C-alpha positions in Angstrom: 131.7 100.4 101.6 128.5 98.3 101.8 125.1 99.7 101.2 121.6 98.4 101.9 118.9 100.0 99.7 115.4 99.5 101.0 112.4 100.1 98.8 108.8 100.4 100.0 105.7 100.8 97.9 101.9 100.0 97.8 102.0 98.6 94.3 103.9 95.5 93.2 104.6 96.6 89.7 105.9 99.9 90.7 108.4 98.4 93.1 109.5 95.9 90.6 110.4 98.6 88.1 112.2 100.6 90.7 114.2 97.7 91.9 115.2 96.7 88.3 116.2 100.4 87.6 118.4 100.5 90.6 119.9 97.1 89.9 120.8 98.1 86.4 122.5 101.4 87.5 124.5 99.5 90.0 125.5 96.9 87.4 126.5 99.7 85.0 128.9 101.0 87.6 130.4 97.5 88.2 129.2 97.2 91.8 129.0 93.9 93.5 125.3 93.2 94.1 123.7 90.4 96.2 120.3 90.4 94.3 117.0 92.0 95.0 115.5 90.4 98.0 111.7 90.5 98.5 110.5 90.8 102.0 107.1 89.5 103.3 104.1 91.7 102.4 102.7 93.6 105.3 98.9 93.8 105.2 97.0 96.3 107.2 93.3 95.6 107.5 90.7 98.1 108.7 87.0 97.5 109.7 84.6 100.4 109.3 81.0 100.8 110.2 78.9 101.7 107.1 76.4 103.7 109.1 77.5 105.8 112.1 74.2 105.5 114.0 72.6 102.1 113.5 73.3 98.6 112.0 76.4 97.5 113.8 76.3 94.3 111.7 76.9 96.2 108.5 80.6 96.9 108.1 83.1 97.5 105.3 86.6 96.0 105.3 89.6 97.7 103.7 93.3 96.7 103.4 96.6 98.2 102.5 99.4 96.1 101.2 103.0 97.3 101.7 105.6 95.7 99.5 109.3 95.7 100.5 112.5 95.0 98.6 116.1 95.4 99.6 119.4 95.3 97.6 122.9 94.9 99.2 125.7 96.5 97.2 129.4 96.8 97.7 130.6 100.2 96.3 134.2 101.2 95.5 134.0 104.9 95.2 131.8 107.8 96.6 130.8 109.0 93.2 128.6 106.0 92.8 126.9 106.9 96.2 126.2 110.4 94.8 124.6 109.0 91.7 122.4 106.7 93.9 121.2 109.8 95.8 120.3 111.6 92.6 118.3 108.7 91.0 114.6 109.4 90.6 112.4 106.5 91.6 108.8 106.2 90.3 106.1 108.0 92.1 104.9 106.0 95.1 108.2 104.3 95.9 110.1 105.4 99.0 113.8 104.6 99.0 116.3 104.7 101.9 120.0 104.0 102.0 121.8 102.5 104.9 125.5 102.0 105.5 126.5 98.5 106.7 129.7 97.8 108.5 
């Protein structure tokens, strides 16, 4: 059974620790892993007026960076899948599992 684990976070350090944690648990269960792949950073930029009534030339710019990583793993038993579902990732990291045919 092949799995794709997708991680998303707003911080680079947090996603690196989460991916290393998942990678080490998969290696401990002797799974076949095809590395941690970093996807391009998605940057969302927002432009906001500083004053709601006057001075349209005065604006503030904000941005949100979304970091993504994925790990492809080949799993032999379903008990490993259950342990992956129970792993606690650091706060701020979203983790999703997909089955690949």
